[in-house]
C-alpha positions in Angstrom: 158.6 45.7 19.7 158.7 46.0 23.4 155.3 46.1 25.2 154.2 49.4 26.5 151.5 49.6 29.2 148.4 51.4 28.3 149.0 54.2 30.9 152.7 54.5 30.6 154.0 58.1 30.8 155.0 58.2 27.1 151.7 56.9 25.8 149.8 59.4 27.9 151.9 62.3 26.7 151.3 61.3 23.0 147.6 61.0 23.5 147.4 64.3 25.3 149.2 66.0 22.5 146.8 64.6 19.9 143.8 65.4 22.1 144.9 69.0 22.6 145.2 69.4 18.9 141.9 67.9 17.9 139.7 69.1 20.8 140.8 72.4 22.1 138.9 73.3 25.3 138.4 76.8 26.7 140.0 77.6 30.1 136.7 77.5 31.9 136.6 73.8 31.9 139.8 73.7 33.9 138.2 76.1 36.5 135.1 73.9 36.9 137.2 70.9 37.6 138.9 73.0 40.4 135.6 73.8 42.0 134.6 70.2 42.0 137.8 69.3 43.8 137.1 72.0 46.4 133.6 70.7 47.1 134.9 67.2 47.5 137.5 68.5 49.9 134.8 70.4 51.9 132.6 67.3 52.1 135.3 64.9 53.0 137.5 66.9 55.4 136.4 70.4 56.4 132.7 69.8 57.2 133.4 66.7 59.4 136.1 68.6 61.1 133.8 71.5 61.7 131.2 69.2 63.1 133.7 67.7 65.4 135.0 71.0 66.8 131.4 72.3 67.1 130.5 69.3 69.1 133.5 69.8 71.4 132.6 73.4 71.9 129.0 72.5 72.7 130.2 69.8 75.1 132.2 72.4 77.0 129.4 74.9 77.0 126.9 72.4 78.4 129.4 71.5 81.1 130.4 75.0 82.2 127.5 77.2 81.4 124.6 75.2 82.9 123.1 71.9 83.5 120.9 70.4 80.8 117.9 68.3 81.5 118.4 64.9 83.0 117.7 63.1 79.8 120.4 65.0 78.1 123.3 64.8 80.5 122.6 61.2 81.6 123.8 59.8 78.3 127.1 57.8 78.3 130.4 59.4 77.2 130.7 57.2 74.1 127.6 58.8 72.4 128.5 60.7 69.3 127.8 64.4 68.8 124.7 64.2 66.6 123.0 61.9 69.2 123.9 64.4 72.0 122.4 67.3 70.0 119.3 65.2 69.2 118.8 64.2 72.8 119.0 67.8 74.0 116.5 69.1 71.3 114.1 66.2 72.0 114.1 66.9 75.7 113.4 70.6 75.2 110.6 69.9 72.8 109.1 67.5 75.2 109.2 70.1 78.0 107.5 72.6 75.7 104.8 70.1 74.8 104.0 69.3 78.4 103.7 73.0 79.2 101.4 73.7 76.3 99.2 70.7 77.0 99.3 71.3 80.8 100.4 67.7 81.3 101.9 66.4 84.6 105.6 65.7 84.7 106.8 62.1 84.9 106.7 60.6 88.3 110.0 61.3 90.2 110.8 64.4 88.1 110.4 67.6 90.1 108.8 70.6 88.6 110.8 73.9 88.8 108.5 76.5 90.4 109.6 79.8 91.9 109.2 80.1 95.6 106.8 82.8 96.9 108.4 85.6 98.8 106.9 88.0 101.3 107.0 90.7 98.6 104.8 88.7 96.3 102.2 87.7 98.9 99.4 90.2 99.7 99.2 91.2 103.4 96.7 89.4 105.5 94.0 91.7 106.9 92.0 90.6 109.9 88.3 91.5 110.2 87.3 93.3 113.4 84.0 94.3 114.8 82.4 95.5 118.0 80.1 93.1 119.8 76.4 94.1 119.8 75.3 95.6 123.1 78.8 96.9 123.9 78.5 100.3 125.6 82.1 101.3 125.3 84.2 100.9 122.2 87.8 99.8 122.2 90.3 102.5 123.0 92.2 104.0 120.0 96.0 103.9 119.9 97.2 107.4 120.7 100.4 106.8 118.7 98.3 106.5 115.5 96.8 110.0 115.7 98.6 112.7 113.8 98.3 116.2 112.5 100.0 117.8 109.5 99.6 120.6 106.9 102.2 119.0 104.6 100.5 117.7 101.5 103.1 114.9 101.0 102.5 113.6 104.6 98.8 113.6 104.1 99.1 111.8 100.7 101.1 109.1 102.5 98.3 108.7 105.0 95.8 108.2 102.1 98.3 105.8 100.4 98.5 103.7 103.6 94.7 103.6 103.8 94.3 102.5 100.2 93.4 99.0 101.2 90.7 100.2 103.6 89.2 102.6 101.0 89.1 99.7 98.6 88.8 101.8 95.5 86.6 104.5 97.0 87.6 108.1 96.5 87.9 110.6 99.3 86.4 114.0 99.4 89.5 115.1 101.3 92.4 116.1 99.1 95.9 116.7 100.5 96.1 119.9 98.4 92.9 121.8 98.7 91.1 124.8 100.3 91.9 125.2 104.0 90.9 127.7 106.6 93.5 130.5 106.3 95.4 128.1 104.0 97.6 126.8 106.7 95.5 124.9 109.2 96.6 121.3 109.8 94.6 118.2 109.1 94.2 115.8 112.1 94.1 112.1 111.2 93.9 108.6 112.6 94.5 105.3 110.8 94.6 101.7 112.1 93.5 98.3 110.8 89.8 99.2 111.0 89.3 102.9 110.6 90.6 106.0 108.7 89.5 109.4 110.0 90.5 112.9 108.8 89.4 116.3 110.2 90.1 119.7 108.6 88.5 123.1 107.9 87.5 125.0 104.8 85.8 128.3 104.1 82.6 128.5 102.1 80.3 131.5 101.7 81.9 133.3 104.6 81.5 130.4 107.0 84.1 128.0 108.4 83.1 124.4 107.6 84.7 121.7 109.8 84.7 118.4 108.0 85.5 114.9 109.4 85.7 112.1 106.8 85.6 108.6 108.1 85.9 105.1 106.5 85.4 102.1 108.7 85.7 98.4 107.9 82.6 97.2 109.8 79.1 98.7 110.4 79.4 98.1 114.2 82.0 101.0 114.2 79.2 103.6 113.4 77.5 104.0 116.7 75.0 106.1 118.7 75.4 106.8 122.4 72.7 108.2 124.7 73.6 110.1 127.8 73.3 107.8 130.8 73.7 104.7 128.5 69.9 104.1 128.1 66.9 105.5 126.3 65.0 108.1 128.3 67.7 109.0 130.7 67.5 112.6 132.0 71.3 113.0 132.1 73.1 115.4 129.7 76.8 115.8 129.0 79.1 117.7 126.7 79.9 116.1 123.3 83.6 115.9 124.4 82.6 114.1 127.7 80.5 111.5 125.9 83.1 111.0 123.2 85.8 110.3 125.8 83.6 108.0 127.8 82.9 105.7 124.8 86.4 105.9 123.2 85.3 107.7 120.1 87.8 108.4 117.4 85.4 111.0 115.9 82.1 112.1 117.4 79.4 114.5 116.5 76.4 115.9 118.4 73.2 114.0 117.4 69.6 115.2 117.4 69.2 116.1 121.1 66.2 113.8 121.2 65.3 114.7 124.8 64.8 118.3 123.8 62.0 117.8 121.2 59.2 115.3 120.5 59.1 115.0 116.8 60.3 112.5 114.2 60.7 108.8 114.6 63.0 107.7 117.5 64.5 104.3 117.1 67.2 102.8 119.4 68.8 99.4 119.2 66.3 98.3 116.6 63.2 99.3 118.5 60.8 102.1 117.7 60.4 104.2 120.8 58.1 107.1 119.7 57.0 108.9 116.6 55.6 112.3 115.5 55.9 112.0 111.8 53.4 114.5 110.5 55.9 116.9 109.0 59.3 115.7 110.3 61.8 113.9 108.1 63.8 111.1 109.8 67.1 109.5 109.1 67.7 105.8 109.8 70.9 103.8 110.0 70.6 100.1 109.2 72.8 97.3 110.4 74.9 97.6 107.3 75.7 101.2 108.0 73.5 102.7 105.3 71.3 105.8 105.6 67.5 105.7 104.9 64.9 108.4 105.0 61.2 108.9 105.6 59.5 112.1 104.7 56.7 113.9 106.5 53.6 111.8 106.6 55.3 108.5 105.6 55.1 107.0 109.0 52.6 108.2 111.7 52.5 105.5 114.3 54.9 103.4 116.3 53.6 100.3 114.5 54.4 101.9 111.1 57.9 102.9 112.3 58.5 99.4 113.6 57.4 97.8 110.3 59.9 100.1 108.5 62.6 99.2 111.0 62.0 95.5 110.5 61.8 95.8 106.7 65.1 97.7 106.5 66.9 96.1 109.5 67.3 99.5 111.2 69.6 99.9 114.1 68.9 103.5 115.2 67.4 106.8 113.9 68.2 110.5 114.0 65.2 112.8 114.2 65.9 116.4 113.2 66.3 117.2 109.5 65.6 118.3 106.9 67.0 115.9 104.3 69.7 117.6 102.3 70.7 115.0 99.7 68.7 111.9 98.7 70.4 109.4 96.4 72.8 112.1 95.1 69.9 114.5 94.5 69.8 117.9 96.2 66.5 118.2 98.2 65.0 121.7 98.3 62.7 123.0 101.0 60.5 126.1 101.1 59.3 125.3 104.6 60.3 122.8 107.3 58.7 122.4 110.8 62.0 122.0 112.7 64.6 124.7 113.0 65.1 128.0 111.1 65.8 126.9 107.6 65.7 130.4 106.0 67.8 132.2 108.6 71.5 132.1 109.1 72.3 129.5 111.7 75.1 127.2 112.7 74.5 123.9 110.9 75.6 120.3 111.3 75.0 117.3 109.0 75.7 113.6 108.6 76.6 112.4 105.1 77.2 109.1 103.5 79.6 109.0 100.6 79.8 105.3 99.9 79.7 101.9 101.7 80.9 102.5 105.3 82.2 105.9 104.2 80.9 109.1 105.9 81.4 112.8 106.5 80.2 114.7 109.5 80.3 118.5 109.1 79.5 121.6 111.0 79.4 125.2 109.7 80.2 128.0 112.2 81.5 131.5 112.5 85.2 131.7 113.3 87.6 134.7 113.3 86.9 137.0 110.3 84.4 134.6 108.9 81.1 135.6 110.4 78.5 134.5 107.9 76.2 131.7 108.9 74.4 129.6 106.3 70.7 129.0 105.6 69.7 125.4 105.0 69.8 126.0 101.2 73.3 127.4 101.3 74.4 124.6 103.6 72.8 121.9 101.4 74.6 123.3 98.3 78.0 123.0 99.9 77.2 119.6 101.4 76.1 118.3 98.0 79.4 119.5 96.5 81.1 116.7 98.5 79.6 114.2 96.1 77.7 112.4 98.9 74.9 109.9 98.2 72.8 110.9 101.3 72.9 113.9 103.7 70.8 114.8 106.7 70.7 117.9 109.0 71.5 117.3 112.6 70.8 119.7 115.5 72.6 123.0 114.9 73.2 126.1 116.8 75.3 125.7 120.0 74.7 121.9 119.7 76.7 121.6 116.4 80.0 120.2 117.5 82.6 117.8 116.1 85.1 116.1 118.3 88.2 114.0 117.4 90.5 112.4 120.0 88.4 114.0 122.7 89.2 117.5 121.4 86.7 120.0 120.0 87.5 120.6 116.3 85.1 123.5 115.6 84.1 126.7 117.4 80.5 126.4 118.5 78.1 129.3 119.0 79.2 131.4 121.9 82.5 129.7 121.8 81.5 126.7 124.0 79.6 123.5 123.9 76.3 122.9 125.7 75.2 119.7 127.4 73.1 117.4 125.3 71.5 114.0 125.4 73.2 112.0 122.6 76.0 111.7 120.1 76.9 109.7 117.0 80.4 108.4 116.8 82.9 106.3 114.9 85.3 103.9 116.8 88.1 101.6 116.2 87.2 97.9 116.3 90.6 96.7 117.4 90.7 95.5 121.0 94.3 96.7 121.7 94.4 99.7 119.6 95.6 97.9 116.5 98.4 98.9 114.2 99.1 101.1 111.2 98.5 99.1 108.0 101.2 101.1 106.2 
């Protein structure tokens, strides 16, 4: 018999026939064998091909979309795809670790930091002040005065002054009560001062307000007619305001007309009659202080108070209207007619280097004139911390840009001995900080 190999075609067919007869398998076994073949094909052909094409796509993305880190793209061209991916991931993880641990970058490797632009840098603000002993303040820039009744324009002024206000709120509001509802607000703004002046009607009287915020205490000043204490000269408020370059000025206490209260000028107590008078003092930081009747009775006591509180000058009229946000009531006061209707004036401090000067007069159809109690009530409504009555009647005047802002008694000013005023500190008039 001829030899037949074990796996010859005839022997395989004979064996298969016997096998199918003895061990009949269900169709599912044939399906499982097909799945196995598919998995082998995936593992040996499709997956490696997919990896290859993914690597090629990644290579082109890295090349055309953006530069990778140095450690990633400095590898040689013969490196295989898994190594390329590993290097890229490793570099990104290393960068994240340095960022989290705040470590320095390796020497020679530049850090990527955004450059600062003008928009991201806060503006630089210079600090200005007026030298002590200076008689005449710098002249304000006429181009920076303005006048408007448009609320949007006035809101823009406040917005430009936001840095100067430094979080402080203004009593003035662009939309608010105005005399006859259409009177304009006059304003001035430069790198050292904001000043606003407007009118409102309260209890039948016309109140002229001027609100001022300065950047340095030296801008709140007192001027005596003739330039020295004791001078016999007298001038109109507008004349003295123009002579010293005031942005805003108010008549003071007319110290040469009366001999009461404590008079302090340039840090020196000059005279005192403090039995019943209340006195207002301004320290070198621009803050208001008070003494009540009987607190100080001699020049020595006044000088001790001056030295203790670093007082620059005083105002002697009164009475005190608001003390530390508290309304001060009076049933009697030795100066002025507090229970009769009379033109009134006051100095108020709202906050640090933030003030209001105000005068109440009769104007047009508004012919009521306030008592001290009525006046004090409306002054306290400004939210001021301190407030003090200045000389009233025909003396009560407010000037801005050398122009009279209110209508005094009899329609005209009278000559007086002193003013308080607020000035720019910028030598050349400065510029708008908008």
